[in-house]
N, C-alpha and C positions, 0 to 999 in steps of 0.2 A: 745335341741342340746347337744350332749355329749361334755364334756370338752376335750380339746386336751391334748396329752400326755405330752408336755412340762409344761403346767399349772398344770397337775396332779402331776408331779414329784416335782414341787415347793411347792405345797400344802402338799405333804407327808413330805418333809423336814421340813417345818415350823411347822406342827402339831406334828410330832414326837419329836421335840425339846421342846414342851410344855406338852405333855402327854405321860407318860410311857406306857399306854395302847396302844396308837396308835403306838408307837415305837415297842412294842412287836409284835403287829399284822402285821405291814408292814415288819418287819424283817423276820417273818416267811414266808410271801408270797414271798419275794425275795429269801429266802433259798429254799423253795419248788420249785419255778419256775426254779432255777438253777439246783436243783436235778433232776427234770423232764427232763430238757434239756440234762443233762449228761447221764441219764438212756436211753433216746432215742438214743443218740449217741453210747452208749455202745451196744445196741441191733443191731444197724446198723453196728457197727464194727464187731460184731459176724457174721452177715450175709455176710459181705464182706470177712472176713479172716478165718473163722472157717474151719476146715478140713471137717466138715459136708457138705460144699459146693460142695464136690465131687459128692453129689447126684444130683447136677444140670447138670452134664455132659449129663444125659439122657433126659434133658428137654431143649427145646428152643421154642421161639415164642409162638404159640398157645398151644402147649403141656404144657408149663410152666404155662400159664394162666389156663388151664384146671385142672392141678394138684392143684393149689391154690384154684380154685373155688370148686373143689370136697371137699377139706378139710374144707373150710368155711361152705359149706352146711351141711357137716357131723356134725360140732359143733353146727350149728343152730338147727339141729334135736335133739342133746343132750340137749341143753338148753330148747327146747320145751318139751321134756320128763320130765325134772326136774320141770319145771314150772307147768306142769299139775299135778304132784304129790303134789307140794307145795300148789297149789290152793285148794286141797282136804284135806290138812293136818289137823289133829285134835289136834295138839300141836302147840304152838307159833313158828313161823319161824322168824329168825332174820330179821329186816326190811331191812338191807343192802343186804340181799339175796333176800327177797321177791320183792324188788323194783329195782333190777339191770336193767341195760340198755344194756346188752351184745347183746341181739337179735336185738336191734335197731342199734348198731354200726356195728356188723357183717353183718346185713342186708344192710347197706349202702355200705360196702366193696363188698358184693355179687353183688349189683346192679352195682357198678363200673366195676367189672370184667365181668359182663354180657353185659352191654350196652354202656359203655364208648368207644368212638372211639380210645381212648388212652390206652385201657386196657392192651394190650400187652406191651406197653412201661412202664406203671405203674408197672406191676408185675415184669418186668425185672429189673427196677430200684430198687424196694424193695428187690428182691431176691439177689441183689448184694450190698445191704447196702446203696443205694442212696435214698435221700429223694425226695418225690413228689415235682416237681418244683414249684407248686402253693403255697406250704407251706413256712413259714418263721419263724425264731426265733427272736422275739423281746426280749430284756433283761430288760424291764421295768415292773412295776406292771400292770397287765392286767386291761383293762376296760371291764367289763362284758357286754354282749349283744351288742357288737359293731363289732364283727367279729375278735377281737383280737385272735391270735393263741392260747394262753394259757387260755383265758377267754371264749372261745366258744367251739363248738364241734370239732374244727379243731385239737387241741392238743390230745384229747382223741381218735379221729378217727385215727390219725397217730400212736399212741401207739398201737391201735387195729390192724391196718394194719401190723405194724412191727412184733408184737408178733404172729399174725396168720400166716404170711409168714414164720417166724422163725420155728414155730411148724410144718408147712406143709412140711418142708425139713430137719427136725432134730428130734431127740428123746427126746428133752427137753419138759418140761411142765411148768405150771404156778408156781409151787413151786420153780423152779429154779430162778424165778424173784420175789418171795415173799419179799425179803429184799428191793426191789426197791420202788421208789415213784410213779410208774405208774401202778403197778399190786398188787393184794391182793388176799388172799385166807382165807376164813372163815370156821371154823369147822362146820359141819352139825350135826343136831340131829340124834341119832341112828335110828329114824323113817325112814331116807333115806337110810339105809343100803341096802335094796333090790335094790333100784335105782342105788346105786354105784356098786353093784354086776354087773349090766348090763353095766354101764359106764366103769368100769375097764376092762370088757371083750372086749368092743369096742375100748378101748384105747383112750378115750377122753384126751386131753392135757390141757383143762381148768377145767374140773370137774374130779378130780383125787383122787385116794386112795393111801395114804402113808403107807408103811408097816414098822413096827418096828422090833426089834430083835426077838420077838415072834410072831407067826402067828396071835394071838388074838389082838396084838397091832397094830391096824390100825386106821388111821385118814382119814375121808372122808372130802374132802376140796372143797368148792365152790369157784372157781377162777373167778375174773373179773378184767377188766381194769378200771382205774379211773383217774380223773384229780385233785384229792384232795377231792372230794365230794362223799359221799355215804349216802343215807337217813338212819339215825340211827348211822352214823359214824362207830365206831368199838365197840359200846356198846355190852356187853354180850359176847365178844370174849376172847379167850386166845391166847397167842403166840403159834406158831407151833414148838414144841420142836425138831422135827426131821428135821427141815429146817434151823433154825438159833439159835446160842447160845447167840447172842446179841439182846437186845430189838430193835424192828423195829423203825426207826426214824420218818418216815412219814406215819402214819396210816391214812386211810380215815376218814374224819370228816363230820359232817353236821353243819348247822348254829349255833345251840346251843352248841354242844360239843366243837366247836373251840372257841366260845366266852367265855365259862366257863374256858377253858384252858388258854386263854389269861388273864382273870381276875386273875387266880391263879398265873401265871408266873409274872404278874406285881405287885403282892403283895396286890391286892385289896381284894381278898379272899384267904383263907389259909387252904383249905381242898380239895386237888385234888381228893381224893377217893370219896368224896360226890359230888363235883361239876361235876365230869365226868358222873354222872348218871342223871343229871338234864336237862330238856327240857325248851322250851320257856314258858310253862304253869307255871312253878315255878316262872319265872321272872314276868309274868303277875300278879300272886297273890301277889308277893312282891310289885309291883307297886300299886296295889289296896290298900294294907294294909298301905302303907306309904304316900298316898295322904293326903294333908292337909284337903281336903274336904271329906275324906272317912267317911262313915257311918257304923254303926254296922251291917246294912243289906247287906253290900258288901259281895259277895260270895267268899270264899277262901276254896279250897279243902284241908281239913286237911291231907289227905293221901299224897298229893303232896307238900303242903307248911307246912312242919313240923317245930317245934321250931328250929331244927338244921339248916334247910334251912334259916329260918329267921335270925339266928345268922350269917350264912355264908354271906348273902347279907346285913348285917347291915350297911356297909359303902356306900350303894347305896341309894340315895334319889330319890323320884318321882318328875318328872317335870310335872306341871299342864298342861293339854291339851291346854289352851289358851296361853301357853308359848312355844309351839312346835317350832315355827319359830325362837326361840332364842337358839336352840340347838347348842352345841359347840363341838369342837374336844374332843374326849374321852368319850362322852356320849354313853350310850348303846341304840341303836335303837331297838325298839320292835314293831312288827306288829302282830296283832291278828285278826282272822276271826271268826265271830259269825253268827249263824243262824239268819235270819232276824226276826224270831218270838220271839227271846229271848231278854232280857234286858242286856245291856252291862255290868252292874255292878253285875249281879246276874246269870251269866251263865259261863259254862266252854267253852273254845274256841274250834272250830272245827279244826283249824290248826294255825300255826304261823311262824314267821320268825324273825331273830335277826342279829345284826351286830354291828360294832363300828363306830361311826360318825368320818369321816375324816374332814369334814367341810361343809359349805354351798355351794350350786351350785351358782357361781357368776352370772350366766345367769338367774336364777329363784329363788327368795327368798323363794318359797314354796317347794323347793327341797333340800335334803341333799345328800352329797356324803358319801356312807356307805361302809366300809371295811367288806366284807362278804364272806361266803362260800355258794355257791348256785348252783342249777342245774335246768334247764328247757330245756333239750336237744330237746324235740319235736318241739319247736318253732324255725323254721328256714326258712326265706324267704329273702335271700340276695338282691333280686331285690327290695324289699320293705324296705331294711335297717334294717331288724329284724333278729337276730341270736339267736340260742340257747346258753345257757351258761352252763359251766361245770367246777367248780373249785373255786379257790380263786382269788379275785380281788376287784375292786371298782365298785359299782353299784350306780345308781341314784334312789332315792326313794322320794315320796311325804311326806311332814311333816304334811299334813292335818290330823287333829285328827280323823275325821270320814268320810268315804266315803261309799256310798251304791252301791252295785252291784246287778244284777238280783237275785243272789242266796245267797248273804251274805252281811254282813256289815263288812268293814275293818276298824279297829281302829289302829292308830299309837300313840305310847307312847315312852317316853324316861326316862331312869334311869341315874342319874348323880353320878359318884363316888365322894366321899368327897375328895379323892386325886386320880387323874388320871394320 
């Protein structure tokens, strides 16, 4: 049973007073949530008051919905074109681009416009800057996977609705919203230049080409909406020099990029340039190397776990698996998946997840409350009490050290800062 919001806020207050890492993490979630709230209100205000709304004079009722639907379907075709090229690419494609969920979110909006009995009312409200009445703004740290507006698909879907509606009736595009906390644009490899030749001719407003002072100075930008999470975070990216002069405050993150950022900001690690490149695999190898029972045969990938990484994580100690239930606020939660045919201590993981422990679940001693950045948008069945998650918040995870699934073994570990 999920912890209630009042209990969660009290746990946050108590844990943040004891752990600088928890305080840094929860402060960021509060700041990001407020930024997303303000950015959504800003877009709604533009829809309501912008001179571009003169374009709405020619649209009403079903014609308004048809215009919005035509635009959404146009961008869905553009993303499908891009994804087809990316799937055949012979050069690495940034993971935040390769694993985007724009077709999923735009597809939901398309389905609403096509089949919802309230479609005309929905698009009329959006086009005039009014929020969908089923949505709400809570101002607390989100509980992930519970239907919380900011911790589920709801917040990202609303940002997608707002921006798609804005673009359908204005000349703006995603780069106008690059500085915000709800939209992002990543530069694409030159491989995609022919694709953007087509996209720029069709005037996509999500997949756009920026032109510099010289004709050859062009930037091909893959735009997407997010709730704080993108697989890969913003690794491998550079700022868009033609869009903003100031560094962007809230870049997309994934689970490991944000935990490493929090470790750096709290003073537990002190090399942001290095830590920003690391994934959960580096944490796993550190845990293996620092266990009291570690053996010489334990596998540590030297390409990932370098001496520099070992020094970076030197203030993190390994918690032995039989002590997992004794995890405390400020511990680093680490979950790794392994192929069932491999041995846990001598294999590279197939995937992983990480976060910061807020505390124990008072209703179940085998579970921990974890401050995390996560996404599983595809899982959503409100009737069964299951919701997708998208962004930053607090989730509930098992502390059991080893659990077997049909296709993998999941192992839970904890690293403990010497000072948290």
